[in-house]
N, C-alpha and C positions, 0 to 999 in steps of 0.2 A: 426732247421737244423742241430745242431749236431748229431739228431737222424738219419736223412735222410744220413749223411755222413758216418755215422757208419755203415748203412746198406749195403752201396756201396759195391760190392764185391773188393777184393784186385787182383793186377795182378799176385799173386800165384796161386789164383783160376784159372786162364786161362792157366797158362803155367805149371802147374805140372799135374804129371799124365798122362791119357788118352787125357785129355784136351790139356796139352801141345803139344802132337804129332798131333792132330788135328788142333790146331791152327798153328803148323809149316808147315803142308800140304795146307791149305788154304792160309796161308801169302805165303808160297812158290809158290803156282800157279802165283800170282800176282808178286811178285820178281823176277819169272821166264820171264814172258811176258814184265815186263818192264825194266828189265837189258839186254834183247835183244833189245829192243826200242834204248835205249842210245850205247849199242855195235855197233848196225847197223848204226847209224850216226856217230859214231867215224871212223868205217875203211871205209865208203863208198868211200870216196877220193882215197883210195888205191885198192878198188875194180875196180873203173873205169881206174885206171891206168893200171890195168893188163888185165881186159877182155873188155875193152872201155864201151860205152853206154853212153856217158855224156849226150847226148840229153834227155835219158829216167833217168837221175838223180832222179829228184823229184818223179818219179812215185814209187819209193821205199816206201816212205811214203804215196802216194795217195791210191794206192792199199792195202797197210798194213793196214790203218785206215778203208777203205771201209770193206776189209774183216772182220776185229775186230767187227765193227757193226753187219755184219751179223750174224757173230759166236755169240754174244751177245744175237741175237734175237733166233736164232736157239737153243740156250741152254735151252728155257723154255719147248721146246717139248723134248730135249733130256733128261732133268730132270723127265720130267713126264712120259716116255716112257721106258727109261732105268734105272731108279733110282739112288741114288747118286752115289755111285762108279762106274758104269759102265760107266755114264756121264764123270766122271771125265776122266777115263782112255781113253776114245774117245777122248777128248781134246788134252791129252798129247799125244795120238798115232798121231794126225793130226800135232801138234806143232812139232814133233819129224821129222816126213816126210818133212816137209818144211825145218827144219835145215839141215838136209842131202843134200838136194835139192840145198839149199844155199852154202854149205860148199864145194859142187862139181861142182860148176855152172862154166860153160866154157866160158857163155857169158851172157849179160845182161837180154836179153829174159828169159833165164833159172833162173836167180837169181829172176826176178820179180814174176815168176811162185813159187819160193821156199817163198818170201817174201809174196804172197798172202795166202799159205799154212799156213805159221807162223800165220799171222793176224787172220786167221780164227780160228786157233785151240786157239791162245792168247785169242782172245774175247770170246770164250766159257769159258775158264778158269778164265778169271777177273769175268766173269757173276756169274758162279758158286760159287768162293770165296766169294762173298757177298752173294749169295742166300741161300748156305748150312751153314752159320751161324746160321740160323732161325732153321736148321734142325738137327746140331749136337750140338749144346749149349744150355743151360738154357736161359731162357731170361734175366735173371738178368746179363749175362755174353756179352750179344748183344753189348753194348757201347764200353766194354775193347776190344772185337774182332773185331769191326769195326774200332777202333783206331788202332789196330796192321796192319790189313790187307790193309788199306788206307796208312798206314805209309811207307810200303813198297816200294811206288814210291820214298820217298825221299832216301832211301837205295841204290835203283837201280840207283839213279842219281850219287849217290856219288861213286857206284861200276863199273856202266857199261863203263864210259869213261875210267875207268885206266886200266880195263879189255880188251877194246878195243883197247886202246892205245899202251899197250903193245906187243900185237900182231902187230899191225901197224909198229910200231918201229922194231920188228924181220924181219919185210918182210914177215909175213906168217899170212895173216889175214884170211885164212880161219880155223885156229886153234881156232878162237875166235868163230865160229859156233861148232866146235866139242867138245869142254869144254862144252856146254851147255847139251850135252847127258847125262853125268853121273848124273846131277842134274835132270835131268827128270826122269832116272831110280830111284833115291832116293825117289822123290817124289809118284812114282807109288807104291814103297814098303809100304810108309807110308799110302796112302791110301788104300791099299789092308786090311793092319792089323787094322787101326782105323777107317775107314767110312763104315758104313754098306750099304746094296744095297737098303734102303728104298726108296720108290718113295715119290713125293712130292704129298701134298694132292690136290685133284680137278682133274677133267678129263683132258687127254691131249686134247686140243684144236690143231686143224689144223695151221699151220703155215701161217699167211697172207702175202701170196708171192708178190701179187700186193703193200702191204704196205711197206714190206722189199723194193721191188725195189725202190719205191719212196724214201724212206729214203737214201737209198745207191746212188741213182741219186742224190739227194740234196746234199751230201754230196762229190760226183766226181765232179761235178760242181764249188762247193765252192772251192775245192781244185785246179781244174784247172785254175780257175779264179786267185787264189793265186801266179799263175806261170807265168802268164802276166805281162809285164812292163806296158802296155798300161791301163792308169785308168779306160776309159772305158769300158774296158773288164772285168777289175774286178767288177766293178759296175755292170753290165749286168749278170756275173756269180753269184754275190751273190743275185740279185734279181730272177735269176732262181730258183737258188737252196731253196731261202726262199719261192718262190711261189711253189715251191714241195711239201715243208713242210705244207704249207698253204692246197692243195689238200690234203695231208695225213690227215690234222685235220678235214677236212669234211669227207672224207670217215670212220674214227673212230667214228665222232658223231652221224653218221648212222649206226654203226655197234653194235651188241649184243653179237657176239660170237668171232670170231677170231680178237682180239684186239692186237696191238703191243704196245701201253702204257695203264695202267690202267684208268677208267673212270675219266673224270676230269683233264688229264695230260696237256692240251692244253688250258687251262684258269687259270691266275692267280687268278681269285675270288674263285678258289676251293684251299682247303688246299694241296693237293697232287699237283696241277698245281704250287702252289705260291714256294713250295719245291723244285721244278724240276726246276723252273725258278732261285731260288736262286742259287742252285747247279750251273746251266749254267754259271750264270753270275759271281761267284767266279771262274769258270775254264777258262772263257775267259780271266778275268783280269791276271792271271798266265801265261798264252800263251805267253805274251809277253817275257818271256823268251828266245824265239826261235831266237831273235835277239841280247840278250846279249852278247854272244861270240863274235860276229861281233863286235859290239860298243867296247867291252874291246880290242880286238886286233887292231882295226883301229883307235880309239880315243887314247886310252892309251897305245899301244903298247905290250899288255900282251902277253904272250907265248900261244899258244893252250891250252895246259895243264892246265896253271893256268887259263885263262878264262873259261875253262871247270868248274873247280872248284869252283871258283867266283859263276859260275852260278849255279852251285849245292847247294849253300846256300839258294836260294829259296826252293828248295825241303827238304833242311835240316831242313829249318822253318816250314813247313808243316808237316814233320815228328814229329818234336819235339811239335808242337802245339797238334796236333792229340793224343800222347802219355799222354800229360800232361793234356788235357780236357778229354780224355775218363774216363768214371766210375765217374765223378762228380757229385753232387747231382744236383736235378730239376732246384732249384733256382740258383745255380753256371751255370747251361748248360744254361739256358735262357739268363744269363749276359754275357756269353763268346760269345754266338752266334750271339747277337746284335754287341756285341764290333769288332767280327772278320772283318767284311767288312770295319769297320773304319780303323783297322789297315791296311788290306791290300791299301785300297786307300790313306792313308798316305805315305806308301811305294812307290806306283807308283807316288807319286805325289812329293816324295823326289829324286826318280830317275831321273824324269824328270829335275831337278834342277842340279842335281850331274853328271849324266853321260855326258853329254856335256862338262864338264870342263877337258881340255886335262891336266893340270897341277894337277889334282886330288890326283894321286899318289905320288906326290912331298913331302906330308907330312904324317904322322901317323895318323893324325887326320883325313883327307881327305879319308884315305883308310879304317878307321873303321867306318867312318858315312857311307859310300859306302856300307860296308858290312851289316851295321845294316839295312839300307833300304832293300837290298836284302832279308835278314831274314824275315824282316816285311810283305814283299809280302806274302810269303809261311806261316808265323806265323797266319796271318790274316784269311787265308783260314782254317787251321790246327784246331785252337782252337774250332771252330764251326762245322767243319765237320762230325766228327762222330756222332754228334746230329742231324744233317740234314738228315744223314742217317738212324739213328734209327727212325726219326718222318716217314720216307716214310712207316716202317712197319705199325706203328699206324693209318696212314692218308687214306690207301687203303680201297676200298669198301670190304664188305665180299665177300670172295672167288677170292679175286684179290692179297691177301698178296705176293703171291709167283710170280707174274707177276710184281709187283711193286718193289720188291727187284731185280730180273734179269734185270729190266729198268735200274737200276742205271747206270750200263756199259754203255748201250746206249746212255742215256744223256750227260753221260762224253766224250762219244767220239764224239759223235754231237758235243759239246760245245768247245773240241779240233779243230775239222775240221773249225768250224765258226771262232773261235777265230785266227788260222794260216791265213785264209781267208782275215779278217779284217786288221791283221797285215801286210799284205803284200799290201792290199790296202792303207792303212795309209803311208807306208814306200815307196811305189812308188808316192803316191800323194807328200810327204815331200820332195823329191828329190833324195833319196837313190842311184838311178842309172844314174841320169843326173848332179849333182854337183860334184866337185873334193872329194874325197874318204873321207877325214877326215870330210870336211864341210859337205858333204851330210849326214853322220853318225851323226855328231852333231846335226844337224836338225833336223834329223829324229828321234834320241832317246827322244830329247824335245815334239816333237809332238805325239809319239807314247805311251809313259808313262803317259802324260797328259790326252789323249782320252780315254785310257784303264783304267785310274782312275775313270771314268764315272760308269763302269760295277758293282765295288763292292759298290758303292753308291747307284745305283739302286738296289741292292742287300739287302743293308742298309735299305731300305726304305719297300720293301716285307717282311723282316724277322720280323719288328716292327707290321706290321699287321697280322702276324700269332698268333693265338690263344694260350695261356699258356697252357702247359699240365705238370699237376704234376708228372706223372710216365716216362717221357721219359728217363731220364738219371739214375735213381735212381738203 
């Protein structure tokens, strides 16, 4: 075991010289997209106050996620046709255009157009950031690079609310978009200098338009279902959305050329299908965070800023777990991957008991216990995440490695949409909107975290069925 650990690359191997600049470019793409997500969420109430469109409030997220999935799918074609550098430039250009549209929006429909463009460019950025790890780094650096890139979501969760909150407090939410442009320019310079124009291996397959439409429609329907306060419409929307996914799986099974996901992705009996299912279940568990700020403000009387940063402990746990876990020996990686879902489930179960207690913050012990539970949810995902992503590379069939790596973002985004819809379904069923505010929040918190703890427990069972591999994390 000592020999395996001694052969593992150090962080300095990834973060020094040209590798350091490349790592900054790829991690920066994820950080840009993720920071924008939290900035937009923070300033949206100010946006509605100035330009109106309260009835279209939720569409900012719905269209953004759908466009992000479309972008992640199109990235396969872009990488094959344009090469690494030009594909990344294209993503930055679309994202920059969407940012300008948002910053200058005179009305909500204009804002929605900008958010759609941001989602499209951001989805391409996310997928390319993962896929280009295989292109620009040696194989021994993949786990470290995966840990760094995936950890950017945690960094963004900590920085995004502060950036958006400052400009919202200053009364100029548009500046929150304008300040993203220098970061876009900096990334373009780094990519121009450090990423060559090499093309991905394999032929450039045409984009499976029908399958993209089905996947986008499934997300859109599920997202729309989450907006309704009627539990019947929630259930119907989720059923219809999953029905689209079932139809997509049938089409993929009969397809030999234009695949949306790698072969075997729709069955947990295959290695790659099991990995994707684990990723989805872990992601769904974390999605419960969307209600945490509301619970903290309604039950515990925390300020919006304090609630935002307490919620950010989940993402901080994810980031710390990813950084700690990346580059561990194969034996350690196997143990961490198996322990992660249990840690996440225990964190969610703890939140189900702690969050409804209105007097929790009256003592330092209660505050620290809640913080530990929030960190545990993200930590459980982070300690196994880099190794799950690395396994995707080795689990794909020959010739589908690039498609498999690019599909990571598609899986993540779909899990996010499905988790949000299920969270809305549970919240409505638990009485969030029908009971008095504090009582409804308390009851919803107990039900939501208890039910969502099931997802990582299912992931734990799937991970134990995964075959051992001696080289995944070495």
